N, C-alpha and C positions, 0 to 999 in steps of 0.2 A: 552781805559779803560772806563768801564761803570760809569756814574755819579750817585751819591746817589740820590734817589727820595726825593723830598720835600714833606711835609705833604699834600700839595695841590694836588699832582698828584699820591697819593697812589692808588693802585688797590683796587677793592672791597675786595679781599681776604686779602690784607694788612690792610685795615681799620678794617675788622672783627677781625683780629689777634691782632691789636693794642687795640681795644675795650676790647677784652677778657683779654689781658695782664693787662690793667688798672683796670678792675674789680677784677682780681685776687690780684693785689697789694693793692687795697682798702680793700678787705676782709682780707688780711693778716695784714694790719695796724689796722683794726677794732678789729680783734681777739687779737692782741698784746695789744691793749689799754684796752680791756675788762679783759684779764687775770690778776688776782690779784685785780679786782674791787669788789665792794660791790654787792653781789648776793641777798641781802635781798629783794629788790623791786621785783625781779623776783619770788622768793619763795612766797612772799606775793600775787603776781598776780596769781600764780597757786592755792593758797588756796582760794582766793577771787572768782575765777571762780566757785567754788563749794559751795559758801556761799550766804545766803540771809537772810532776816528777818525771813522767814519761808521756810521750805523745806519739800516736800513730795517725797519719793523715794521708789522704789521696787527693791529688790535684789534677785538673786538666787545664793546661795553659795554652791559650790561643794567641799567637802573635799575628797582628794584622798590619799590613803595609799597603800603600796604594796599589802596588802591582803584584803582591803575593801574600799568601797566608800559610801559617805553619802551626801544627798542634803538637804539644808535648804532654805526655801523661807520666806522672811520677808518684812514687810512694815514699813517704818520709817517716823515719823513725828518729826520735830524739830522746836522749837520756840526760837530764839536767844534772843529776848527781855526779856523773863522770864527765860532764861537759862535752858530750859527743853527739854527733848528728850525721845521719846518712840519708841522702835522697837518691833513689834509684829510678832511672827512666825505663819505662816499658814501651814507649812509642815516642818518635817514629821508629820503625823497625831497624833502620841502620844504626840507631843509637841505643838499642835495647841492651840493658845491663850496665850502661854507663852510670857511674856514681859520682856524687859530690859528697865529700867527706869533710867534716869539721871536728877538730879537737882543740880545746883551749882557744887560742886566737889564731889558728892556722886553718887554711882551706886547701883541699886538694881535689883534683878530678882524676877518677880512675877509669881507664878505657880497657874493657875486657878483651877486645880483639887483639890489642897490642900487649895485653898483660902489663900495662904501664900505668904508674901513678905519677901525676905531674902536680907540683906545688903551684898554687896561684899566688904570685908575688904581691906585695903591698901596692906596687905601681899599677896593678891590674884591678884594684878594688872598684874603681869607678867604671870599669868596662862593662858592657851589656852582658847579662847572663843568657847564654844560648841565643843571642841575637834579639832578646826581648827588651822591654823597657824597665825590667828589673836589673839590678847590678849585682856583682859579686859581693859587694859590701852589704847589700840587703840580706844575703844569706849568712854572712859572717857576723854582722853586728846588729842583730835584730833589736837589741836593747838600747842601742845608741840614741834612738829617738826619744827615749825616756830619760836615761841617766845622764846623757851629755848636754841636757838643756834645762833651763829654768822655765816654768810654765805659769802663765798668768791668764786668768779668765778675763776676757775683754767684752763679753756680752752673753746674754741668754735670751731664749725665746721659746714659746710654745708652738710646736708643730705636730699635728696629728695625734694629740694627746700625750706627747712626750716633751719634756724639757730638754732643750738642746743648748749646750754651752760652746762658745767659740773661745779657743785658747791660742795665745801667741807663745811660741816656744823659742827662746833665745839661747844661743850656745853658751855654755859655761866657759869661763876664761881658760881653764886648764883641760878642756875636752878636745880630743882629736876628732872633730866632726867636720863634715864637708859642706854643710848647708849654712847659709847666712842666717835664716830663721825658718820656722815652720808655722803654719796656721792650721789648727785642727778644729774639727767639729765633732763633738762626742755627745751622745745621749747621756742623761743623768744616770742611767743604769749601766753605763760603761760601754755600750755598743758604739763602735766608731762609725762615722758617716763619711768623713772626708779629711784628707791631709794635703795641704798645699806646700810645696817645697820651693824656697826662694834661695837664689845664689847670694854670694857675698855683696853683689851690687844691688840687691833688693829686687831682682827680676824673677818673676814666677817662671820656673823651668819644668816643673812636673806636678801632676795632680793625681791622687789616688782617691777614687770614690768607692764606697762600700755599700752594697745594696742586698736585697733579698735575704733578710735575717731569717734564720730557722734554728731549730733545736739540734744541737750536736752533743750527744752524751750528757744531756741535762743542762747545757749552757746555750744561751741565745747569742748567735754570732752571725755576721754577714756570710752568705754563701757565694757571693760574687764580688770580685774586685776588678776595677778597671784602672790601669795605669796609663796615663796620657801625657806624652811630652807636650810642653807648652812653648810657644803658641801652637794650637791644634793644627795638624797638617794631614789628617786622615790616618795617622799611625797610632796604634794603641796596643796594649796587651790585656787580655781578659784572663782572670784566674777564677776557675770554677772549683769551689771546695766541695768535693763529692763525699768525703767522709772524714770525721775527726773523732778520735777516742782518746781519753785521758786516763792516766794512772793505770796503765795495763802492762803486764809483764812483757819485756823485750827479750829476744833471744840473742845470746852473745855472738851468734853467727852473723847477725846483721852488721857487725863492726869488724869483720874479719880483715878487710883491707887496711883498716886503721891499725890493727894489731901487728900486721906484717912489718910496716915501717922500714926505714933505712934502705929503701931500694935505690939503686944508682940513679934512677930518674927523678927521685924526689928533689924538691928545691925549697 
């Protein structure tokens, strides 16, 4: 009868098998411990990867519909210290120079051809931004998906060498948010992968997927976003992040239309 091998005389194959088994058990234990845990630090980490005192960004937005397609190119400057934000369009040509301006909790659109600044009212927050699958609220309340919800880790898995956490985000009782709940998938290093948006009835109505991570000014972030209305119907919006720079000086001239204020067309 063969004698059991002691740990000291395991074969190379046996040691490799034992090591793999121990790693699997450790991963299962870690996943079990994380499930039901607080996901807020991870959600905040994902947000903080994209934040700085100042941000310069260039985006190419492609709106795809079954019977037409449109491309928008814009340059964004954000100053967190003064809570100001300006996004200026350079394409399409007929909208060149159009700006979206944010200060505190207000949003405006400035049209250079008419030399007119128009306030975007609270009732328009859910309206599509420039006909895309983004909304005006996405521009105004970028932090709402973090601060307006509680976040619980519901599962974790290993994919492609990364630990990926699934997080369910429920609205806080006192938060003025529009979604019933969110389901997010975020890598352990804070890189977002997907956000599913559910309405108050629990129906999935929008999905954002984040792909093609690359280095932006020393930070790893997705360079492509796809916003898809659900259920899928052939319509979606692609956002290509072409450039991101953090903590760089901004010129006061970027916010000139915010400084003017008080125009008769403001609302």
